[in-house]
MIFI-716841 format. One record per atom (N, C-alpha, C, O): atom name; residue in three letters; x negated, z negated, y negated; residue number from 1. Coordinates in Angstrom, 2 decimals, padded with zeros to 5 digits, always signed. Layout:
N
 atomo residuo    east      up   north num
    CA     ala       X       Z       Y NUM
...
END
This chain:
162
 atomo residuo    east      up   north num
     N     unk +053.42 +016.54 -049.82   1
    CA     unk +054.08 +015.32 -050.20   1
     C     unk +054.72 +015.45 -051.58   1
     O     unk +055.85 +015.02 -051.81   1
     N     unk +053.96 +016.05 -052.48   2
    CA     unk +054.52 +016.24 -053.82   2
     C     unk +055.70 +017.20 -053.77   2
     O     unk +056.70 +017.01 -054.46   2
     N     unk +055.58 +018.24 -052.95   3
    CA     unk +056.66 +019.21 -052.83   3
     C     unk +057.94 +018.50 -052.39   3
     O     unk +059.01 +018.76 -052.94   3
     N     unk +057.82 +017.62 -051.41   4
    CA     unk +058.97 +016.86 -050.94   4
     C     unk +059.56 +016.00 -052.06   4
     O     unk +060.78 +015.94 -052.24   4
     N     unk +058.68 +015.35 -052.81   5
    CA     unk +059.13 +014.52 -053.94   5
     C     unk +059.87 +015.38 -054.97   5
     O     unk +060.94 +015.00 -055.44   5
     N     unk +059.29 +016.53 -055.31   6
    CA     unk +059.90 +017.39 -056.32   6
     C     unk +061.26 +017.94 -055.85   6
     O     unk +062.18 +018.07 -056.64   6
     N     unk +061.36 +018.24 -054.56   7
    CA     unk +062.62 +018.78 -054.04   7
     C     unk +063.71 +017.72 -053.95   7
     O     unk +064.89 +018.02 -054.14   7
     N     unk +063.33 +016.48 -053.67   8
    CA     unk +064.32 +015.42 -053.48   8
     C     unk +064.70 +014.72 -054.78   8
     O     unk +065.76 +014.09 -054.84   8
     N     unk +063.87 +014.79 -055.81   9
    CA     unk +064.14 +014.12 -057.07   9
     C     unk +065.05 +015.02 -057.93   9
     O     unk +064.66 +016.13 -058.29   9
     N     unk +066.22 +014.54 -058.24  10
    CA     unk +067.20 +015.34 -058.99  10
     C     unk +066.91 +015.38 -060.49  10
     O     unk +067.51 +016.18 -061.22  10
     N     unk +066.00 +014.53 -060.96  11
    CA     unk +065.71 +014.48 -062.40  11
     C     unk +064.33 +015.05 -062.72  11
     O     unk +063.88 +014.95 -063.86  11
     N     unk +063.67 +015.62 -061.76  12
    CA     unk +062.30 +016.08 -061.96  12
     C     unk +062.23 +017.19 -063.01  12
     O     unk +061.22 +017.33 -063.71  12
     N     unk +063.29 +017.98 -063.13  13
    CA     unk +063.30 +019.06 -064.12  13
     C     unk +063.15 +018.53 -065.55  13
     O     unk +062.77 +019.28 -066.45  13
     N     unk +063.45 +017.25 -065.77  14
    CA     unk +063.28 +016.65 -067.09  14
     C     unk +061.81 +016.38 -067.40  14
     O     unk +061.43 +016.30 -068.57  14
     N     unk +061.00 +016.24 -066.38  15
    CA     unk +059.60 +015.85 -066.55  15
     C     unk +058.61 +016.99 -066.39  15
     O     unk +057.51 +016.93 -066.94  15
     N     unk +058.96 +018.00 -065.67  16
    CA     unk +057.95 +018.96 -065.22  16
     C     unk +058.27 +020.37 -065.69  16
     O     unk +059.43 +020.75 -065.84  16
     N     unk +057.20 +021.13 -065.91  17
    CA     unk +057.35 +022.54 -066.26  17
     C     unk +056.24 +023.32 -065.55  17
     O     unk +055.42 +022.75 -064.83  17
     N     unk +056.23 +024.62 -065.75  18
    CA     unk +055.29 +025.49 -065.02  18
     C     unk +053.83 +025.18 -065.36  18
     O     unk +052.98 +025.20 -064.47  18
     N     unk +053.53 +024.92 -066.61  19
    CA     unk +052.14 +024.63 -066.99  19
     C     unk +051.67 +023.30 -066.39  19
     O     unk +050.51 +023.16 -066.01  19
     N     unk +052.58 +022.34 -066.31  20
    CA     unk +052.24 +021.05 -065.70  20
     C     unk +051.96 +021.22 -064.21  20
     O     unk +051.02 +020.64 -063.67  20
     N     unk +052.78 +022.03 -063.54  21
    CA     unk +052.53 +022.32 -062.12  21
     C     unk +051.17 +022.99 -061.93  21
     O     unk +050.46 +022.69 -060.97  21
     N     unk +050.82 +023.90 -062.83  22
    CA     unk +049.52 +024.58 -062.74  22
     C     unk +048.37 +023.57 -062.90  22
     O     unk +047.36 +023.68 -062.21  22
     N     unk +048.52 +022.60 -063.79  23
    CA     unk +047.49 +021.58 -063.99  23
     C     unk +047.36 +020.67 -062.77  23
     O     unk +046.25 +020.29 -062.39  23
     N     unk +048.49 +020.32 -062.17  24
    CA     unk +048.46 +019.50 -060.95  24
     C     unk +047.78 +020.28 -059.83  24
     O     unk +046.94 +019.75 -059.10  24
     N     unk +048.14 +021.54 -059.71  25
    CA     unk +047.54 +022.39 -058.67  25
     C     unk +046.03 +022.52 -058.89  25
     O     unk +045.26 +022.44 -057.93  25
     N     unk +045.62 +022.72 -060.12  26
    CA     unk +044.20 +022.85 -060.44  26
     C     unk +043.44 +021.57 -060.08  26
     O     unk +042.35 +021.62 -059.52  26
     N     unk +044.04 +020.43 -060.41  27
    CA     unk +043.41 +019.14 -060.08  27
     C     unk +043.29 +018.98 -058.57  27
     O     unk +042.25 +018.56 -058.06  27
     N     unk +044.35 +019.30 -057.86  28
    CA     unk +044.33 +019.15 -056.40  28
     C     unk +043.27 +020.05 -055.78  28
     O     unk +042.50 +019.61 -054.93  28
     N     unk +043.21 +021.29 -056.20  29
    CA     unk +042.23 +022.22 -055.66  29
     C     unk +040.81 +021.73 -055.93  29
     O     unk +039.95 +021.79 -055.05  29
     N     unk +040.58 +021.23 -057.13  30
    CA     unk +039.26 +020.71 -057.48  30
     C     unk +038.87 +019.54 -056.57  30
     O     unk +037.77 +019.53 -056.01  30
     N     unk +039.76 +018.58 -056.42  31
    CA     unk +039.46 +017.41 -055.60  31
     C     unk +039.36 +017.77 -054.11  31
     O     unk +038.50 +017.25 -053.40  31
     N     unk +040.23 +018.66 -053.66  32
    CA     unk +040.22 +019.05 -052.25  32
     C     unk +038.96 +019.83 -051.90  32
     O     unk +038.47 +019.75 -050.77  32
     N     unk +038.44 +020.58 -052.85  33
    CA     unk +037.21 +021.34 -052.62  33
     C     unk +035.99 +020.44 -052.59  33
     O     unk +035.08 +020.66 -051.78  33
     N     unk +035.94 +019.44 -053.44  34
    CA     unk +034.74 +018.62 -053.59  34
     C     unk +034.75 +017.33 -052.78  34
     O     unk +033.68 +016.81 -052.43  34
     N     unk +035.94 +016.80 -052.47  35
    CA     unk +036.01 +015.46 -051.90  35
     C     unk +036.93 +015.38 -050.69  35
     O     unk +037.79 +016.23 -050.47  35
     N     unk +036.72 +014.33 -049.93  36
    CA     unk +037.68 +013.91 -048.93  36
     C     unk +038.37 +012.70 -049.55  36
     O     unk +037.70 +011.78 -050.01  36
     N     unk +039.71 +012.69 -049.55  37
    CA     unk +040.45 +011.62 -050.22  37
     C     unk +041.81 +011.46 -049.57  37
     O     unk +042.25 +012.32 -048.81  37
     N     unk +042.46 +010.36 -049.88  38
    CA     unk +043.80 +010.08 -049.38  38
     C     unk +044.81 +010.86 -050.22  38
     O     unk +044.98 +010.58 -051.41  38
     N     unk +045.46 +011.84 -049.61  39
    CA     unk +046.39 +012.68 -050.35  39
     C     unk +047.60 +011.90 -050.86  39
     O     unk +048.15 +012.21 -051.91  39
     N     unk +048.01 +010.89 -050.12  40
    CA     unk +049.14 +010.06 -050.55  40
     C     unk +048.79 +009.34 -051.84  40
     O     unk +049.61 +009.25 -052.76  40
     N     unk +047.58 +008.82 -051.91  41
    CA     unk +047.13 +008.13 -053.12  41
     C     unk +047.07 +009.12 -054.29  41
     O     unk +047.47 +008.80 -055.41  41
     N     unk +046.57 +010.32 -054.03  42
    CA     unk +046.51 +011.36 -055.05  42
     C     unk +047.92 +011.63 -055.58  42
     O     unk +048.13 +011.68 -056.80  42
     N     unk +048.88 +011.82 -054.68  43
    CA     unk +050.26 +012.12 -055.07  43
     C     unk +050.87 +010.96 -055.86  43
     O     unk +051.61 +011.18 -056.83  43
     N     unk +050.56 +009.74 -055.46  44
    CA     unk +051.09 +008.59 -056.18  44
     C     unk +050.60 +008.58 -057.62  44
     O     unk +051.37 +008.28 -058.54  44
     N     unk +049.32 +008.90 -057.84  45
    CA     unk +048.78 +008.95 -059.21  45
     C     unk +049.43 +010.08 -060.00  45
     O     unk +049.69 +009.93 -061.19  45
     N     unk +049.68 +011.21 -059.35  46
    CA     unk +050.33 +012.34 -060.04  46
     C     unk +051.75 +011.95 -060.46  46
     O     unk +052.15 +012.17 -061.60  46
     N     unk +052.50 +011.37 -059.54  47
    CA     unk +053.89 +010.99 -059.85  47
     C     unk +053.93 +009.95 -060.97  47
     O     unk +054.73 +010.06 -061.89  47
     N     unk +053.06 +008.96 -060.88  48
    CA     unk +053.00 +007.94 -061.93  48
     C     unk +052.64 +008.58 -063.27  48
     O     unk +053.21 +008.24 -064.31  48
     N     unk +051.68 +009.50 -063.24  49
    CA     unk +051.26 +010.18 -064.46  49
     C     unk +052.37 +011.01 -065.08  49
     O     unk +052.53 +011.02 -066.30  49
     N     unk +053.13 +011.69 -064.24  50
    CA     unk +054.24 +012.50 -064.74  50
     C     unk +055.27 +011.60 -065.43  50
     O     unk +055.78 +011.95 -066.50  50
     N     unk +055.55 +010.47 -064.84  51
    CA     unk +056.54 +009.55 -065.42  51
     C     unk +056.04 +008.91 -066.71  51
     O     unk +056.82 +008.69 -067.64  51
     N     unk +054.73 +008.59 -066.77  52
    CA     unk +054.18 +007.90 -067.94  52
     C     unk +054.02 +008.79 -069.15  52
     O     unk +054.22 +008.35 -070.28  52
     N     unk +053.68 +010.04 -068.92  53
    CA     unk +053.35 +010.93 -070.03  53
     C     unk +054.61 +011.49 -070.68  53
     O     unk +055.42 +012.16 -070.03  53
     N     unk +054.76 +011.20 -071.97  54
    CA     unk +055.87 +011.80 -072.72  54
     C     unk +055.56 +013.25 -073.04  54
     O     unk +056.39 +014.15 -072.86  54
     N     unk +054.34 +013.46 -073.51  55
    CA     unk +053.88 +014.81 -073.81  55
     C     unk +052.88 +015.20 -072.74  55
     O     unk +051.93 +014.47 -072.46  55
     N     unk +053.10 +016.33 -072.16  56
    CA     unk +052.25 +016.77 -071.06  56
     C     unk +051.13 +017.71 -071.53  56
     O     unk +050.54 +018.42 -070.72  56
     N     unk +050.86 +017.71 -072.84  57
    CA     unk +049.83 +018.60 -073.38  57
     C     unk +048.44 +018.25 -072.84  57
     O     unk +047.61 +019.14 -072.64  57
     N     unk +048.19 +016.97 -072.61  58
    CA     unk +046.88 +016.53 -072.18  58
     C     unk +046.92 +015.96 -070.76  58
     O     unk +046.08 +015.14 -070.38  58
     N     unk +047.91 +016.39 -070.00  59
    CA     unk +048.12 +015.82 -068.67  59
     C     unk +046.90 +016.00 -067.77  59
     O     unk +046.52 +015.07 -067.07  59
     N     unk +046.29 +017.18 -067.78  60
    CA     unk +045.13 +017.44 -066.92  60
     C     unk +044.02 +016.42 -067.19  60
     O     unk +043.46 +015.86 -066.26  60
     N     unk +043.72 +016.19 -068.45  61
    CA     unk +042.66 +015.25 -068.81  61
     C     unk +043.05 +013.81 -068.45  61
     O     unk +042.23 +013.03 -067.98  61
     N     unk +044.33 +013.48 -068.69  62
    CA     unk +044.81 +012.15 -068.32  62
     C     unk +044.68 +011.95 -066.80  62
     O     unk +044.15 +010.94 -066.34  62
     N     unk +045.17 +012.92 -066.05  63
    CA     unk +045.14 +012.81 -064.59  63
     C     unk +043.71 +012.77 -064.08  63
     O     unk +043.40 +011.99 -063.17  63
     N     unk +042.84 +013.57 -064.63  64
    CA     unk +041.44 +013.59 -064.21  64
     C     unk +040.81 +012.21 -064.43  64
     O     unk +040.10 +011.70 -063.57  64
     N     unk +041.08 +011.61 -065.58  65
    CA     unk +040.53 +010.29 -065.87  65
     C     unk +041.07 +009.23 -064.90  65
     O     unk +040.32 +008.40 -064.39  65
     N     unk +042.36 +009.27 -064.64  66
    CA     unk +042.98 +008.33 -063.70  66
     C     unk +042.41 +008.52 -062.30  66
     O     unk +042.07 +007.54 -061.64  66
     N     unk +042.31 +009.77 -061.85  67
    CA     unk +041.79 +010.03 -060.51  67
     C     unk +040.31 +009.64 -060.40  67
     O     unk +039.90 +009.05 -059.40  67
     N     unk +039.52 +009.96 -061.41  68
    CA     unk +038.09 +009.60 -061.38  68
     C     unk +037.89 +008.09 -061.30  68
     O     unk +036.95 +007.61 -060.66  68
     N     unk +038.77 +007.35 -061.95  69
    CA     unk +038.62 +005.89 -061.98  69
     C     unk +039.30 +005.17 -060.82  69
     O     unk +038.90 +004.06 -060.47  69
     N     unk +040.33 +005.77 -060.22  70
    CA     unk +041.14 +005.04 -059.25  70
     C     unk +041.20 +005.63 -057.85  70
     O     unk +041.49 +004.92 -056.89  70
     N     unk +040.93 +006.91 -057.70  71
    CA     unk +041.06 +007.54 -056.39  71
     C     unk +039.78 +007.34 -055.59  71
     O     unk +038.69 +007.69 -056.03  71
     N     unk +039.93 +006.76 -054.41  72
    CA     unk +038.78 +006.57 -053.52  72
     C     unk +038.51 +007.92 -052.87  72
     O     unk +039.38 +008.49 -052.22  72
     N     unk +037.29 +008.40 -053.04  73
    CA     unk +036.94 +009.72 -052.52  73
     C     unk +035.53 +009.71 -051.95  73
     O     unk +034.70 +008.88 -052.31  73
     N     unk +035.29 +010.65 -051.05  74
    CA     unk +033.97 +010.80 -050.44  74
     C     unk +033.56 +012.26 -050.59  74
     O     unk +034.35 +013.17 -050.32  74
     N     unk +032.35 +012.46 -051.01  75
    CA     unk +031.85 +013.80 -051.26  75
     C     unk +031.83 +014.64 -049.99  75
     O     unk +031.55 +014.15 -048.90  75
     N     unk +032.13 +015.92 -050.16  76
    CA     unk +032.01 +016.87 -049.07  76
     C     unk +030.66 +017.59 -049.16  76
     O     unk +030.57 +018.79 -048.92  76
     N     unk +029.65 +016.85 -049.51  77
    CA     unk +028.32 +017.39 -049.72  77
     C     unk +027.82 +018.15 -048.50  77
     O     unk +028.07 +017.74 -047.36  77
     N     unk +027.13 +019.24 -048.74  78
    CA     unk +026.56 +020.01 -047.63  78
     C     unk +025.38 +019.26 -047.02  78
     O     unk +024.98 +019.56 -045.89  78
     N     unk +024.83 +018.29 -047.73  79
    CA     unk +023.74 +017.50 -047.17  79
     C     unk +024.21 +016.69 -045.97  79
     O     unk +023.45 +016.46 -045.04  79
     N     unk +025.47 +016.27 -045.99  80
    CA     unk +026.00 +015.52 -044.85  80
     C     unk +026.70 +016.46 -043.87  80
     O     unk +027.29 +016.01 -042.89  80
     N     unk +026.62 +017.76 -044.13  81
    CA     unk +027.21 +018.77 -043.26  81
     C     unk +028.68 +018.45 -042.95  81
     O     unk +029.06 +018.28 -041.79  81
     N     unk +029.47 +018.37 -043.99  82
    CA     unk +030.88 +018.00 -043.88  82
     C     unk +031.65 +018.85 -042.86  82
     O     unk +032.39 +018.28 -042.06  82
     N     unk +031.51 +020.17 -042.86  83
    CA     unk +032.26 +020.96 -041.86  83
     C     unk +031.91 +020.55 -040.43  83
     O     unk +032.79 +020.49 -039.57  83
     N     unk +030.64 +020.28 -040.17  84
    CA     unk +030.22 +019.86 -038.83  84
     C     unk +030.82 +018.49 -038.47  84
     O     unk +031.24 +018.27 -037.33  84
     N     unk +030.86 +017.58 -039.45  85
    CA     unk +031.46 +016.26 -039.21  85
     C     unk +032.95 +016.38 -038.91  85
     O     unk +033.46 +015.68 -038.03  85
     N     unk +033.65 +017.25 -039.63  86
    CA     unk +035.08 +017.45 -039.37  86
     C     unk +035.29 +018.02 -037.97  86
     O     unk +036.22 +017.62 -037.26  86
     N     unk +034.44 +018.95 -037.58  87
    CA     unk +034.52 +019.54 -036.23  87
     C     unk +034.28 +018.47 -035.17  87
     O     unk +034.98 +018.41 -034.16  87
     N     unk +033.28 +017.62 -035.40  88
    CA     unk +032.96 +016.54 -034.48  88
     C     unk +034.12 +015.55 -034.39  88
     O     unk +034.48 +015.09 -033.30  88
     N     unk +034.71 +015.22 -035.54  89
    CA     unk +035.85 +014.31 -035.55  89
     C     unk +037.01 +014.89 -034.74  89
     O     unk +037.66 +014.18 -033.97  89
     N     unk +037.27 +016.19 -034.93  90
    CA     unk +038.35 +016.85 -034.20  90
     C     unk +038.08 +016.81 -032.70  90
     O     unk +038.98 +016.55 -031.91  90
     N     unk +036.84 +017.07 -032.31  91
    CA     unk +036.46 +017.05 -030.90  91
     C     unk +036.62 +015.65 -030.33  91
     O     unk +037.17 +015.49 -029.24  91
     N     unk +036.15 +014.64 -031.05  92
    CA     unk +036.22 +013.26 -030.56  92
     C     unk +037.66 +012.81 -030.39  92
     O     unk +037.99 +012.15 -029.40  92
     N     unk +038.52 +013.15 -031.32  93
    CA     unk +039.92 +012.73 -031.26  93
     C     unk +040.63 +013.38 -030.07  93
     O     unk +041.56 +012.80 -029.50  93
     N     unk +040.19 +014.57 -029.70  94
    CA     unk +040.87 +015.30 -028.62  94
     C     unk +040.23 +015.11 -027.25  94
     O     unk +040.58 +015.83 -026.31  94
     N     unk +039.30 +014.15 -027.12  95
    CA     unk +038.73 +013.88 -025.81  95
     C     unk +039.79 +013.29 -024.90  95
     O     unk +040.47 +012.34 -025.28  95
     N     unk +039.94 +013.85 -023.70  96
    CA     unk +040.96 +013.30 -022.80  96
     C     unk +040.53 +011.96 -022.21  96
     O     unk +039.34 +011.70 -022.04  96
     N     unk +041.48 +011.14 -021.90  97
    CA     unk +041.23 +009.81 -021.37  97
     C     unk +040.53 +009.87 -020.01  97
     O     unk +039.83 +008.94 -019.63  97
     N     unk +040.73 +010.96 -019.27  98
    CA     unk +040.11 +011.07 -017.95  98
     C     unk +038.58 +011.11 -018.02  98
     O     unk +037.91 +010.87 -017.02  98
     N     unk +038.02 +011.41 -019.19  99
    CA     unk +036.56 +011.40 -019.35  99
     C     unk +035.98 +010.01 -019.11  99
     O     unk +034.82 +009.88 -018.72  99
     N     unk +036.78 +008.98 -019.33 100
    CA     unk +036.28 +007.61 -019.17 100
     C     unk +035.82 +007.40 -017.73 100
     O     unk +034.71 +006.92 -017.49 100
     N     unk +036.66 +007.77 -016.78 101
    CA     unk +036.32 +007.57 -015.38 101
     C     unk +035.11 +008.43 -014.99 101
     O     unk +034.23 +007.97 -014.26 101
     N     unk +035.08 +009.66 -015.46 102
    CA     unk +033.96 +010.55 -015.12 102
     C     unk +032.64 +009.99 -015.66 102
     O     unk +031.65 +009.96 -014.93 102
     N     unk +032.62 +009.56 -016.91 103
    CA     unk +031.40 +009.02 -017.51 103
     C     unk +031.01 +007.71 -016.83 103
     O     unk +029.82 +007.44 -016.65 103
     N     unk +031.98 +006.90 -016.47 104
    CA     unk +031.70 +005.64 -015.80 104
     C     unk +031.06 +005.88 -014.43 104
     O     unk +030.15 +005.15 -014.03 104
     N     unk +031.52 +006.90 -013.72 105
    CA     unk +030.93 +007.24 -012.42 105
     C     unk +029.47 +007.67 -012.58 105
     O     unk +028.61 +007.25 -011.80 105
     N     unk +029.19 +008.50 -013.58 106
    CA     unk +027.81 +008.93 -013.81 106
     C     unk +026.93 +007.74 -014.17 106
     O     unk +025.80 +007.64 -013.70 106
     N     unk +027.44 +006.84 -014.99 107
    CA     unk +026.70 +005.64 -015.37 107
     C     unk +026.38 +004.80 -014.14 107
     O     unk +025.26 +004.29 -014.01 107
     N     unk +027.34 +004.65 -013.24 108
    CA     unk +027.10 +003.88 -012.01 108
     C     unk +026.03 +004.53 -011.13 108
     O     unk +025.21 +003.84 -010.53 108
     N     unk +026.03 +005.87 -011.05 109
    CA     unk +025.00 +006.56 -010.26 109
     C     unk +023.61 +006.35 -010.87 109
     O     unk +022.64 +006.15 -010.14 109
     N     unk +023.51 +006.40 -012.17 110
    CA     unk +022.23 +006.17 -012.84 110
     C     unk +021.79 +004.73 -012.61 110
     O     unk +020.60 +004.46 -012.41 110
     N     unk +022.73 +003.82 -012.65 111
    CA     unk +022.37 +002.41 -012.42 111
     C     unk +021.84 +002.18 -011.01 111
     O     unk +020.98 +001.32 -010.80 111
     N     unk +022.35 +002.93 -010.03 112
    CA     unk +021.82 +002.82 -008.68 112
     C     unk +020.34 +003.21 -008.65 112
     O     unk +019.53 +002.56 -007.98 112
     N     unk +020.00 +004.26 -009.38 113
    CA     unk +018.60 +004.67 -009.48 113
     C     unk +017.76 +003.58 -010.15 113
     O     unk +016.64 +003.29 -009.73 113
     N     unk +018.33 +002.99 -011.20 114
    CA     unk +017.60 +001.93 -011.93 114
     C     unk +017.35 +000.75 -010.99 114
     O     unk +016.25 +000.19 -010.99 114
     N     unk +018.33 +000.38 -010.20 115
    CA     unk +018.18 -000.75 -009.28 115
     C     unk +017.17 -000.47 -008.18 115
     O     unk +016.49 -001.38 -007.70 115
     N     unk +017.07 +000.79 -007.78 116
    CA     unk +016.11 +001.15 -006.73 116
     C     unk +014.73 +001.44 -007.33 116
     O     unk +013.81 +001.85 -006.62 116
     N     unk +014.58 +001.21 -008.63 117
    CA     unk +013.34 +001.47 -009.36 117
     C     unk +012.91 +002.93 -009.30 117
     O     unk +011.73 +003.25 -009.41 117
     N     unk +013.89 +003.81 -009.13 118
    CA     unk +013.61 +005.24 -009.12 118
     C     unk +013.80 +005.85 -010.51 118
     O     unk +013.45 +007.00 -010.76 118
     N     unk +014.35 +005.06 -011.40 119
    CA     unk +014.69 +005.59 -012.72 119
     C     unk +013.46 +005.73 -013.60 119
     O     unk +012.55 +004.91 -013.58 119
     N     unk +013.48 +006.78 -014.35 120
    CA     unk +012.45 +007.00 -015.36 120
     C     unk +013.07 +006.70 -016.71 120
     O     unk +014.26 +006.43 -016.82 120
     N     unk +012.24 +006.76 -017.74 121
    CA     unk +012.75 +006.50 -019.10 121
     C     unk +013.92 +007.40 -019.43 121
     O     unk +014.86 +006.99 -020.12 121
     N     unk +013.87 +008.63 -018.93 122
    CA     unk +014.93 +009.60 -019.22 122
     C     unk +016.28 +009.10 -018.69 122
     O     unk +017.29 +009.21 -019.38 122
     N     unk +016.31 +008.55 -017.48 123
    CA     unk +017.56 +008.05 -016.92 123
     C     unk +018.06 +006.82 -017.66 123
     O     unk +019.26 +006.67 -017.88 123
     N     unk +017.15 +005.95 -018.06 124
    CA     unk +017.55 +004.76 -018.82 124
     C     unk +018.14 +005.18 -020.16 124
     O     unk +019.16 +004.65 -020.61 124
     N     unk +017.49 +006.15 -020.80 125
    CA     unk +018.02 +006.67 -022.07 125
     C     unk +019.40 +007.27 -021.85 125
     O     unk +020.31 +007.03 -022.64 125
     N     unk +019.56 +008.05 -020.78 126
    CA     unk +020.85 +008.66 -020.47 126
     C     unk +021.92 +007.59 -020.22 126
     O     unk +023.07 +007.75 -020.63 126
     N     unk +021.53 +006.52 -019.54 127
    CA     unk +022.48 +005.43 -019.27 127
     C     unk +023.01 +004.84 -020.57 127
     O     unk +024.21 +004.63 -020.72 127
     N     unk +022.11 +004.59 -021.51 128
    CA     unk +022.57 +004.01 -022.78 128
     C     unk +023.32 +005.02 -023.64 128
     O     unk +024.17 +004.64 -024.44 128
     N     unk +023.01 +006.31 -023.48 129
    CA     unk +023.79 +007.34 -024.16 129
     C     unk +025.22 +007.35 -023.63 129
     O     unk +026.18 +007.47 -024.39 129
     N     unk +025.34 +007.21 -022.30 130
    CA     unk +026.67 +007.14 -021.70 130
     C     unk +027.43 +005.90 -022.17 130
     O     unk +028.64 +005.94 -022.37 130
     N     unk +026.71 +004.80 -022.35 131
    CA     unk +027.34 +003.59 -022.88 131
     C     unk +027.95 +003.88 -024.26 131
     O     unk +029.07 +003.46 -024.54 131
     N     unk +027.22 +004.61 -025.10 132
    CA     unk +027.75 +004.99 -026.41 132
     C     unk +028.99 +005.86 -026.30 132
     O     unk +029.96 +005.67 -027.04 132
     N     unk +028.96 +006.82 -025.37 133
    CA     unk +030.12 +007.69 -025.16 133
     C     unk +031.32 +006.86 -024.71 133
     O     unk +032.43 +007.03 -025.20 133
     N     unk +031.07 +005.96 -023.77 134
    CA     unk +032.16 +005.13 -023.27 134
     C     unk +032.71 +004.20 -024.35 134
     O     unk +033.92 +003.99 -024.43 134
     N     unk +031.83 +003.66 -025.18 135
    CA     unk +032.30 +002.82 -026.30 135
     C     unk +033.26 +003.61 -027.18 135
     O     unk +034.31 +003.10 -027.58 135
     N     unk +032.90 +004.85 -027.48 136
    CA     unk +033.75 +005.69 -028.33 136
     C     unk +035.08 +005.97 -027.62 136
     O     unk +036.14 +005.92 -028.24 136
     N     unk +035.02 +006.27 -026.33 137
    CA     unk +036.25 +006.55 -025.60 137
     C     unk +037.17 +005.33 -025.54 137
     O     unk +038.39 +005.47 -025.61 137
     N     unk +036.59 +004.14 -025.41 138
    CA     unk +037.43 +002.94 -025.38 138
     C     unk +038.01 +002.62 -026.75 138
     O     unk +039.05 +001.96 -026.85 138
     N     unk +037.36 +003.08 -027.80 139
    CA     unk +037.95 +002.94 -029.14 139
     C     unk +039.17 +003.87 -029.25 139
     O     unk +040.21 +003.49 -029.79 139
     N     unk +039.01 +005.09 -028.72 140
    CA     unk +040.12 +006.05 -028.75 140
     C     unk +041.25 +005.65 -027.82 140
     O     unk +042.42 +005.90 -028.11 140
     N     unk +040.89 +005.01 -026.70 141
    CA     unk +041.89 +004.62 -025.70 141
     C     unk +041.76 +003.13 -025.38 141
     O     unk +041.27 +002.77 -024.32 141
     N     unk +042.20 +002.28 -026.29 142
    CA     unk +042.12 +000.84 -026.01 142
     C     unk +043.05 +000.48 -024.85 142
     O     unk +044.00 +001.20 -024.55 142
     N     unk +042.76 -000.63 -024.22 143
    CA     unk +043.56 -001.11 -023.09 143
     C     unk +043.55 -000.16 -021.90 143
     O     unk +044.51 -000.09 -021.14 143
     N     unk +042.45 +000.57 -021.75 144
    CA     unk +042.30 +001.46 -020.61 144
     C     unk +042.07 +000.63 -019.35 144
     O     unk +041.47 -000.45 -019.41 144
     N     unk +042.55 +001.12 -018.23 145
    CA     unk +042.44 +000.39 -016.96 145
     C     unk +040.99 +000.16 -016.54 145
     O     unk +040.71 -000.76 -015.77 145
     N     unk +040.07 +000.96 -017.02 146
    CA     unk +038.66 +000.86 -016.62 146
     C     unk +037.82 +000.00 -017.57 146
     O     unk +036.61 -000.11 -017.39 146
     N     unk +038.44 -000.61 -018.55 147
    CA     unk +037.71 -001.41 -019.54 147
     C     unk +036.91 -002.54 -018.88 147
     O     unk +035.74 -002.74 -019.20 147
     N     unk +037.53 -003.27 -017.98 148
    CA     unk +036.86 -004.40 -017.31 148
     C     unk +035.68 -003.90 -016.47 148
     O     unk +034.60 -004.50 -016.49 148
     N     unk +035.89 -002.80 -015.73 149
    CA     unk +034.80 -002.23 -014.92 149
     C     unk +033.62 -001.86 -015.81 149
     O     unk +032.46 -002.08 -015.46 149
     N     unk +033.94 -001.29 -016.95 150
    CA     unk +032.88 -000.90 -017.89 150
     C     unk +032.11 -002.12 -018.38 150
     O     unk +030.88 -002.10 -018.41 150
     N     unk +032.82 -003.16 -018.76 151
    CA     unk +032.14 -004.36 -019.27 151
     C     unk +031.21 -004.96 -018.23 151
     O     unk +030.10 -005.38 -018.55 151
     N     unk +031.66 -005.02 -016.97 152
    CA     unk +030.81 -005.52 -015.88 152
     C     unk +029.59 -004.62 -015.70 152
     O     unk +028.47 -005.10 -015.55 152
     N     unk +029.83 -003.32 -015.72 153
    CA     unk +028.74 -002.35 -015.56 153
     C     unk +027.74 -002.46 -016.70 153
     O     unk +026.53 -002.41 -016.48 153
     N     unk +028.23 -002.61 -017.90 154
    CA     unk +027.35 -002.75 -019.07 154
     C     unk +026.49 -004.00 -018.95 154
     O     unk +025.29 -003.95 -019.20 154
     N     unk +027.09 -005.11 -018.57 155
    CA     unk +026.31 -006.36 -018.39 155
     C     unk +025.24 -006.18 -017.32 155
     O     unk +024.12 -006.66 -017.48 155
     N     unk +025.59 -005.51 -016.24 156
    CA     unk +024.60 -005.26 -015.17 156
     C     unk +023.47 -004.36 -015.67 156
     O     unk +022.31 -004.58 -015.35 156
     N     unk +023.83 -003.35 -016.45 157
    CA     unk +022.81 -002.44 -016.99 157
     C     unk +021.84 -003.20 -017.89 157
     O     unk +020.62 -003.01 -017.80 157
     N     unk +022.36 -004.05 -018.72 158
    CA     unk +021.51 -004.82 -019.63 158
     C     unk +020.57 -005.72 -018.82 158
     O     unk +019.38 -005.82 -019.12 158
     N     unk +021.11 -006.38 -017.81 159
    CA     unk +020.27 -007.23 -016.96 159
     C     unk +019.20 -006.42 -016.24 159
     O     unk +018.05 -006.85 -016.15 159
     N     unk +019.59 -005.25 -015.72 160
    CA     unk +018.65 -004.44 -014.93 160
     C     unk +017.56 -003.80 -015.77 160
     O     unk +016.49 -003.49 -015.25 160
     N     unk +017.80 -003.61 -017.05 161
    CA     unk +016.80 -002.93 -017.89 161
     C     unk +016.01 -003.88 -018.77 161
     O     unk +015.22 -003.43 -019.60 161
     N     unk +016.19 -005.17 -018.60 162
    CA     unk +015.41 -006.10 -019.43 162
     C     unk +014.08 -006.41 -018.79 162
     O     unk +013.29 -007.18 -019.34 162
END
């Protein structure tokens, strides 16, 4: 985003030099390594900082203070296993819509067992796990044709397991 701004702005050469670019790059690398943040917001603070600063001698410290106070960020702590969460997010976003019908069919089969009193705790747990999967899929695919069927099935499941 910054690259696009720098290429399109015809007066940027008045504000920026090689050392300033190095400081911006250093700040970006630091934040990108430690945090998850909105890159557009980061770029907006950089552009504003470049315009505000007459002397760029202390730009790194100025930018760091502005970013620390104004940039909304979330730690990439290993305690929360950030790489695993990113992988999970990628997987969830790429789930095909056809999974909705497949999961709904499995849920209906489990509900038949529940109604016949053949279900064990394991099947009831699986049914509610499928409900969670379907909830996520309907968030990814709102206005799906199977939404009403799911809602009826969910109400029946709740009634059958109470």
